[in-house]
C-alpha positions as CSV (number, residue, x, y, z in Angstrom):
1,M,94.8,121.3,77.1
2,D,96.3,120.0,80.4
3,F,95.6,119.9,84.2
4,D,96.8,123.4,84.6
5,D,94.4,124.8,82.1
6,L,91.5,123.1,84.0
7,K,92.7,124.2,87.3
8,M,92.5,128.0,85.8
9,G,89.0,127.5,84.8
10,Q,89.5,127.0,81.2
11,G,87.4,124.1,80.6
12,G,86.5,122.1,77.3
13,S,86.6,118.6,76.0
14,Q,89.9,116.8,75.5
15,K,89.8,114.3,72.6
16,S,92.3,111.5,72.4
17,P,93.8,110.6,68.9
18,P,91.8,107.8,67.3
19,S,93.3,104.4,67.5
20,P,93.8,102.1,64.6
21,R,91.0,99.6,64.0
22,P,92.3,96.0,64.5
23,T,92.4,94.2,61.2
24,S,92.6,90.5,62.5
25,A,92.1,88.5,65.7
26,R,96.0,88.8,66.3
27,D,95.5,92.5,66.5
28,L,92.8,92.2,69.4
29,R,95.5,90.7,71.8
30,P,97.0,93.2,74.4
31,R,100.4,94.3,73.3
32,T,103.3,94.0,75.9
33,S,105.5,96.4,74.5
34,Q,106.0,99.6,76.5
35,H,106.4,101.6,73.6
36,S,103.0,100.5,72.1
37,L,100.8,101.2,75.2
38,P,99.3,104.9,75.1
39,S,100.1,107.2,77.9
40,L,97.4,107.1,80.4
41,R,96.8,110.4,81.9
42,Q,93.8,111.2,84.2
43,V,92.0,114.5,83.6
44,Y,90.0,115.8,86.5
45,F,87.1,118.2,86.1
46,F,85.6,120.1,89.0
47,M,83.1,122.6,89.7
48,D,83.2,125.5,92.2
49,L,80.0,125.4,94.4
50,E,80.8,128.5,96.4
51,P,78.8,130.8,94.3
52,F,75.7,128.9,94.8
53,P,73.2,129.6,97.6
54,D,72.9,127.5,100.6
55,E,69.5,126.3,99.5
56,I,71.3,124.5,96.6
57,H,73.9,123.3,98.8
58,L,71.3,121.8,101.0
59,L,69.7,119.8,98.3
60,I,72.7,118.5,96.9
61,L,74.0,117.6,100.4
62,S,70.5,115.8,101.0
63,F,71.5,113.0,98.6
64,V,74.7,112.2,100.3
65,P,74.6,109.2,102.9
66,A,74.3,110.4,106.5
67,R,77.8,108.9,107.6
68,D,79.4,110.6,104.9
69,L,77.9,114.0,105.9
70,L,79.0,113.7,109.3
71,L,82.6,112.2,108.7
72,R,83.7,113.7,105.6
73,C,81.5,116.8,104.5
74,R,81.7,118.5,107.6
75,R,85.5,118.8,107.2
76,V,85.2,120.5,103.7
77,S,84.8,124.0,105.0
78,Q,83.2,126.2,107.7
79,R,80.1,126.7,105.4
80,W,79.7,123.0,104.9
81,K,80.0,122.3,108.6
82,R,77.3,125.0,109.4
83,L,74.9,123.1,106.5
84,V,75.6,119.8,107.7
85,D,74.8,120.9,111.2
86,S,71.7,122.6,110.4
87,P,68.3,121.1,110.9
88,S,67.0,122.1,107.6
89,L,69.3,119.3,106.0
90,W,68.2,116.7,108.1
91,R,64.7,117.7,107.7
92,I,64.8,117.3,103.8
93,K,66.7,114.1,104.3
94,C,63.8,112.8,106.5
95,E,61.0,114.1,104.2
96,R,62.7,112.3,101.4
97,E,62.8,109.1,103.1
98,H,59.5,109.3,104.6
99,R,60.9,109.1,108.2
100,R,57.8,110.9,109.6
101,E,58.6,109.5,113.2
102,I,61.8,111.9,113.3
103,L,59.9,114.8,112.1
104,R,57.2,114.2,114.8
105,A,59.8,113.9,117.6
106,A,61.5,117.1,116.3
107,E,58.4,119.1,116.7
108,M,57.8,118.0,120.4
109,C,61.5,118.5,121.5
110,Q,63.4,121.8,121.8
111,D,66.9,120.5,122.1
112,F,66.8,117.8,119.2
113,S,70.1,116.1,117.7
114,W,68.9,115.5,114.1
115,P,72.2,113.7,113.1
116,K,72.0,111.4,116.1
117,V,68.4,110.6,115.9
118,Y,68.7,110.0,112.3
119,L,71.7,107.6,112.4
120,K,70.4,105.7,115.5
121,K,66.8,105.1,113.9
122,P,65.4,104.7,117.5
123,F,61.7,104.5,116.3
124,S,59.7,101.6,115.4
125,R,62.1,99.2,117.1
126,N,62.6,97.8,120.6
127,L,65.5,99.4,122.3
128,L,65.3,97.1,125.3
129,R,67.9,94.2,125.5
130,N,66.2,90.8,126.3
131,P,62.5,92.4,126.4
132,C,60.8,88.8,126.6
133,G,63.1,87.2,129.0
134,T,64.6,84.6,126.5
135,E,68.1,85.2,128.2
136,Q,66.5,84.9,131.8
137,L,67.1,88.0,133.6
138,D,70.4,89.1,131.7
139,H,70.5,93.0,131.2
140,W,67.9,93.5,133.8
141,S,68.2,94.6,137.7
142,A,65.1,93.8,139.5
143,V,64.3,96.1,142.5
144,H,62.6,94.0,145.0
145,G,59.0,94.8,145.2
146,G,57.2,91.5,145.8
147,D,57.8,87.7,145.4
148,E,60.7,88.2,143.0
149,W,60.7,88.1,139.1
150,R,60.4,85.1,136.9
151,V,60.5,84.1,133.1
152,E,57.6,81.9,132.1
153,D,56.3,80.9,128.7
154,N,53.3,82.8,127.4
155,H,49.8,81.3,128.2
156,S,48.7,81.6,124.7
157,V,50.7,81.8,121.5
158,L,51.5,85.3,120.1
159,E,51.6,85.3,116.4
160,G,54.7,87.2,115.0
161,A,56.4,87.6,118.4
162,E,59.9,86.6,118.3
163,S,59.9,84.9,121.5
164,Q,57.1,83.0,123.4
165,T,58.2,83.9,126.9
166,C,57.5,86.8,129.3
167,F,58.4,88.4,132.7
168,V,56.0,87.6,135.5
169,T,56.0,88.7,139.1
170,S,53.6,88.4,142.0
171,F,53.1,91.1,144.6
172,E,52.2,90.5,148.2
């Protein structure tokens, strides 16, 4: 059986002839003669997934990493593109990975980009740059509304905080 037989859907197992057993330590060494090496031939097996319903495709695709879904799987066919873009796939992935915050956000928003939110993971982390003023006022633009902004040390230690500084202002 060769690759053409497999392409035509005539499957089966292919066995290679048994190799002679080594009789001594000398026989265990790799042979360098070209004539003694067996021909290496790759055999490809494939399965046509097209007959399966969308639900089976969604279940299979839900195990694929998100970046591969977006960068590779969407390019396979129009059907796969539609499945990767469907909210059902991302809902399955979120349920499996216990990402409840994404599921809650999707319920509250009408126009919700599942892939974008899934990849960026915007929940349970601070999205502000320099939130405590450790870099003074970098990444901030202060609109004048008082006696300026400053960065000061906290008056008491905050356990678990990554920084012990904060922004302060005084209003007139």
